[in-house]
FIMARGU-354546 format. One record per residue: residue in three letters; x, y, z of N, C-alpha, C in turn. Coordinates in steps of 0.02 Angstrom, whole numbers, padded with zeros to 5 digits, always signed. Layout:
% residues N
ALAXYZXYZXYZ;...
END
This chain:
% residues 173
MET+07292+07816+04613+07263+07870+04650+07188+07859+04660;ASN+07155+07837+04606+07084+07824+04610+07069+07768+04660;ASN+07112+07719+04660+07104+07662+04705+07111+07685+04778;LEU+07156+07730+04791+07166+07756+04858+07106+07796+04882;LEU+07076+07835+04836+07016+07873+04854+06957+07828+04870;SER+06949+07775+04832+06893+07730+04845+06902+07693+04911;LYS+06964+07676+04930+06976+07644+04995+06961+07693+05051;ASN+06983+07756+05044+06968+07806+05095+06893+07819+05101;PHE+06859+07820+05044+06787+07831+05045+06751+07774+05082;LEU+06772+07713+05068+06742+07655+05103+06756+07657+05178;ASN+06817+07677+05196+06833+07682+05268+06791+07735+05302;ILE+06780+07792+05268+06738+07845+05297+06666+07821+05306;ILE+06639+07786+05257+06570+07760+05262+06566+07708+05318;LEU+06615+07665+05325+06616+07615+05378+06620+07649+05446;LEU+06662+07699+05453+06670+07735+05515+06604+07771+05533;PHE+06573+07803+05484+06510+07837+05495+06455+07788+05517;SER+06452+07729+05486+06402+07677+05503+06412+07653+05574;VAL+06475+07641+05594+06489+07617+05662+06470+07671+05712;TYR+06487+07734+05697+06470+07790+05742+06394+07797+05749;PHE+06358+07791+05693+06286+07797+05693+06253+07742+05734;CYS+06276+07680+05726+06248+07623+05763+06264+07628+05838;ALA+06322+07654+05855+06342+07658+05925+06306+07714+05962;THR+06287+07767+05928+06256+07824+05962+06181+07826+05956;THR+06151+07785+05916+06079+07787+05904+06047+07726+05937;ASN+05990+07737+05968+05951+07682+05996+05911+07650+05939;LEU+05927+07589+05925+05891+07553+05873+05839+07509+05906;LYS+05777+07515+05884+05722+07476+05912+05682+07446+05856;ALA+05654+07389+05870+05611+07357+05821+05542+07389+05824;ASN+05511+07393+05768+05444+07421+05765+05394+07364+05771;ASN+05358+07363+05826+05309+07310+05836+05238+07338+05830;THR+05229+07384+05785+05163+07414+05775+05114+07361+05750;PHE+05136+07318+05706+05093+07265+05680+05126+07197+05693;PRO+05119+07172+05753+05152+07108+05768+05116+07050+05734;TYR+05155+07000+05717+05127+06940+05688+05108+06892+05744;THR+05051+06861+05737+05030+06811+05786+05012+06748+05749;VAL+05021+06693+05782+05003+06628+05755+04951+06598+05801;SER+04897+06576+05772+04845+06544+05812+04813+06488+05771;LEU+04786+06440+05806+04752+06384+05774+04681+06405+05757;ILE+04663+06395+05695+04594+06410+05676+04550+06350+05695;ASN+04571+06291+05674+04536+06230+05691+04586+06179+05715;GLN+04566+06141+05764+04609+06088+05789+04566+06027+05802;TYR+04588+05971+05777+04553+05909+05787+04599+05863+05827;PRO+04591+05862+05893+04638+05825+05934+04635+05750+05922;GLY+04689+05718+05937+04692+05646+05930+04729+05626+05868;GLY+04725+05563+05853+04759+05538+05794+04819+05496+05814;LYS+04837+05451+05770+04892+05406+05784+04932+05395+05719;LEU+04996+05410+05721+05041+05399+05664+05070+05329+05671;ILE+05065+05290+05617+05086+05220+05618+05135+05208+05561;SER+05191+05176+05577+05238+05156+05526+05269+05089+05547;ASP+05302+05057+05500+05330+04991+05514+05397+04984+05478;LYS+05445+04949+05509+05510+04939+05478+05506+04895+05416;GLU+05457+04850+05415+05450+04805+05358+05424+04840+05295;ILE+05389+04896+05305+05362+04934+05249+05395+05003+05253;PRO+05456+05010+05229+05491+05074+05236+05459+05128+05194;ASN+05461+05188+05222+05439+05248+05187+05363+05251+05175;VAL+05324+05208+05208+05251+05209+05203+05224+05225+05272;TYR+05179+05275+05275+05153+05298+05339+05076+05296+05338;PHE+05048+05282+05396+04976+05282+05404+04959+05331+05460;PHE+04902+05364+05454+04878+05409+05506+04805+05393+05519;LEU+04790+05373+05580+04723+05354+05601+04694+05410+05642;LYS+04634+05434+05623+04606+05492+05657+04530+05490+05653;GLN+04499+05517+05705+04426+05525+05706+04407+05576+05652;SER+04359+05559+05611+04337+05605+05559+04300+05664+05590;TRP+04311+05724+05564+04278+05783+05591+04209+05792+05560;LEU+04194+05755+05507+04127+05759+05476+04078+05711+05508;ALA+04101+05654+05528+04057+05603+05557+04093+05571+05615;ASN+04058+05532+05652+04089+05498+05710+04118+05431+05688;THR+04158+05432+05637+04191+05371+05614+04265+05383+05609;GLU+04303+05330+05607+04376+05335+05602+04397+05338+05529;THR+04449+05376+05516+04476+05384+05449+04549+05362+05450;LEU+04569+05327+05397+04638+05305+05391+04668+05335+05327;VAL+04725+05368+05335+04759+05399+05278+04827+05366+05271;LYS+04846+05351+05209+04911+05319+05195+04947+05361+05143;TRP+05014+05369+05152+05054+05405+05104+05124+05375+05103;GLU+05162+05395+05053+05231+05371+05045+05278+05430+05051;GLY+05331+05421+05090+05384+05471+05095+05364+05534+05132;LEU+05413+05578+05139+05401+05641+05173+05363+05691+05131;THR+05361+05679+05065+05324+05724+05021+05251+05705+05015;LYS+05231+05653+05049+05161+05628+05050+05136+05612+04980;SER+05177+05577+04942+05154+05556+04875+05108+05495+04883;ASN+05067+05484+04832+05018+05429+04831+04973+05430+04893;LEU+04947+05488+04910+04904+05497+04968+04836+05466+04955;ILE+04816+05420+05001+04751+05387+04997+04719+05391+05065;GLY+04655+05406+05068+04619+05407+05131+04553+05372+05124;ILE+04534+05334+05176+04470+05300+05175+04435+05308+05242;ASP+04369+05305+05239+04329+05304+05300+04319+05231+05318;LEU+04340+05212+05378+04337+05142+05398+04268+05120+05420;GLY+04223+05167+05432+04156+05149+05453+04152+05124+05524;MET+04204+05135+05563+04205+05113+05633+04192+05173+05678;ASP+04156+05161+05732+04147+05213+05782+04213+05227+05817;LYS+04251+05174+05829+04315+05180+05862+04360+05122+05841;VAL+04421+05137+05821+04470+05085+05806+04509+05072+05870;LEU+04509+05009+05891+04542+04991+05954+04616+04977+05944;ASP+04635+04945+05889+04705+04932+05875+04713+04919+05800;LEU+04773+04932+05775+04790+04922+05705+04859+04890+05703;PHE+04866+04839+05662+04929+04802+05657+04950+04799+05584;LEU+05011+04823+05570+05038+04821+05502+05076+04757+05491;ASP+05061+04725+05436+05099+04666+05414+05134+04686+05349;SER+05175+04642+05321+05214+04661+05263+05172+04677+05201;HIS+05114+04648+05194+05073+04661+05135+04999+04672+05151;ARG+04983+04682+05214+04914+04697+05234+04914+04728+05303;TYR+04858+04753+05323+04851+04776+05392+04785+04752+05420;ILE+04786+04739+05484+04729+04711+05520+04708+04762+05572;LEU+04643+04773+05577+04619+04818+05629+04560+04788+05665;VAL+04554+04808+05728+04498+04788+05770+04463+04852+05790;GLY+04397+04854+05780+04361+04915+05796+04290+04901+05817;ILE+04256+04954+05840+04187+04948+05863+04142+04986+05815;ARG+04088+04954+05796+04035+04986+05757+03969+04963+05785;SER+03928+05008+05810+03862+04993+05837+03866+04939+05891;ASN+03912+04946+05938+03921+04901+05995+03940+04830+05974;ILE+03968+04822+05915+03992+04757+05892+04067+04765+05877;ILE+04107+04718+05900+04179+04720+05888+04195+04681+05824;TYR+04226+04715+05777+04243+04687+05712+04318+04679+05705;CYS+04337+04631+05663+04406+04624+05640+04403+04631+05564;GLN+04445+04677+05537+04446+04688+05465+04518+04683+05440;ILE+04526+04656+05380+04591+04651+05349+04590+04689+05283;TYR+04640+04733+05274+04646+04774+05214+04713+04759+05181;ASN+04716+04768+05115+04781+04765+05081+04812+04834+05084;LEU+04873+04841+05059+04908+04905+05062+04881+04956+05013;LYS+04835+04935+04968+04801+04982+04924+04739+05010+04957;MET+04729+04994+05021+04673+05017+05062+04606+04987+05040;GLU+04609+04926+05013+04548+04890+04992+04532+04838+05045;LEU+04469+04836+05065+04446+04788+05116+04448+04718+05086;LEU+04485+04673+05119+04490+04604+05096+04439+04559+05130;ALA+04431+04569+05196+04384+04527+05234+04365+04562+05299;SER+04308+04543+05325+04284+04570+05388+04245+04516+05425;THR+04251+04516+05491+04214+04468+05531+04196+04499+05598;ILE+04144+04472+05629+04123+04495+05696+04159+04451+05747;LEU+04191+04485+05796+04224+04448+05849+04179+04440+05910;ASP+04147+04494+05931+04110+04493+05993+04063+04553+05995;THR+04019+04553+06045+03978+04612+06057+04008+04649+06116;LEU+03999+04714+06116+04026+04756+06170+03984+04745+06232;ARG+04016+04723+06287+03980+04709+06349+03960+04772+06386;ASP+04007+04818+06392+03993+04882+06425+04039+04935+06395;GLN+04028+04996+06415+04066+05052+06386+04131+05066+06423;SER+04150+05023+06470+04212+05035+06507+04272+05023+06462;GLU+04327+05055+06480+04389+05048+06441+04418+04978+06450;PHE+04446+04951+06396+04480+04887+06399+04537+04888+06348;THR+04585+04845+06360+04644+04842+06317+04630+04798+06257;THR+04652+04821+06199+04648+04781+06138+04717+04782+06105;LYS+04744+04724+06092+04809+04717+06059+04806+04664+06005;ILE+04843+04676+05951+04849+04628+05896+04922+04609+05889;GLY+04935+04545+05883+05003+04520+05872+05002+04466+05819;LYS+05061+04445+05798+05066+04393+05747+05106+04335+05774;TYR+05082+04275+05761+05116+04214+05780+05115+04168+05719;TYR+05171+04164+05685+05178+04130+05620+05127+04158+05571;GLU+05080+04117+05548+05030+04141+05500+04965+04163+05534;LYS+04962+04159+05600+04902+04178+05637+04911+04246+05667;TYR+04855+04280+05675+04853+04343+05712+04818+04330+05777;ILE+04847+04354+05830+04818+04345+05897+04790+04412+05920;ILE+04728+04411+05941+04694+04473+05962+04669+04465+06033;LEU+04689+04512+06075+04664+04515+06144+04616+04574+06148;THR+04553+04560+06165+04504+04614+06174+04451+04591+06224;GLN+04430+04635+06268+04381+04622+06320+04399+04560+06360;SER+04462+04551+06376+04488+04494+06414+04477+04427+06379;LYS+04469+04429+06314+04462+04368+06274+04520+04366+06224;LEU+04544+04305+06211+04599+04296+06165+04573+04260+06103;TRP+04584+04291+06045+04560+04265+05982+04618+04246+05937;SER+04608+04194+05897+04655+04175+05845+04622+04189+05778;ILE+04658+04225+05735+04631+04245+05670+04677+04218+05616;ILE+04647+04185+05566+04684+04160+05508+04650+04188+05446;PHE+04690+04215+05401+04663+04242+05338+04679+04193+05282;ILE+04628+04158+05258+04636+04107+05206+04583+04118+05152;ASN+04604+04116+05089+04558+04123+05032+04511+04183+05038;ASN+04539+04239+05057+04502+04302+05065+04446+04298+05116;LYS+04454+04254+05164+04406+04248+05220+04444+04246+05286;ILE+04411+04270+05337+04440+04269+05404+04408+04211+05442;GLU+04451+04168+05468+04428+04116+05513+04450+04135+05584;SER+04401+04144+05628+04416+04165+05696+04399+04110+05744;LYS+04439+04105+05797+04430+04054+05847+04444+04085+05915;LEU+04397+04075+05962+04407+04099+06030+04452+04052+06068;LEU+04509+04076+06092+04556+04034+06128+04544+04035+06203;LEU+04533+04092+06232+04521+04099+06304+04464+04146+06316;
END
């Protein structure tokens, strides 16, 4: 008998709830709406990853404190082992990841540099490739050919070899 009363009571409450919802205009209260806005935005940046170095990501971005480029490296989606360094470059033209180092070409004070870093973000070697002829845009690309790195910048082709913690550069074209 008690069980029958509780079932009837639940049916009455359900019926009352359905009747109330069907006859009442339900509206959301937007008295205090939530808004999302950007407080600060620093446009630009480049996310870099490589199949040979799984789960390691690099982010290259103009520093908001100074007019230099900053490189940040982390592991995994949780951003463990986060390391960031200021590259000291006015502009990084290209960055190439290798299995145990990365090579970048950048401009500092109208001079084009090539720098090689290990994956711990330590500078291994640096050399001057050329001086900046003018401020017009030009393509810069870095590739690898066996143990040499090939760099195209300002319509010049360079060969770079990293031996004994030194960069040997040679102008090819």
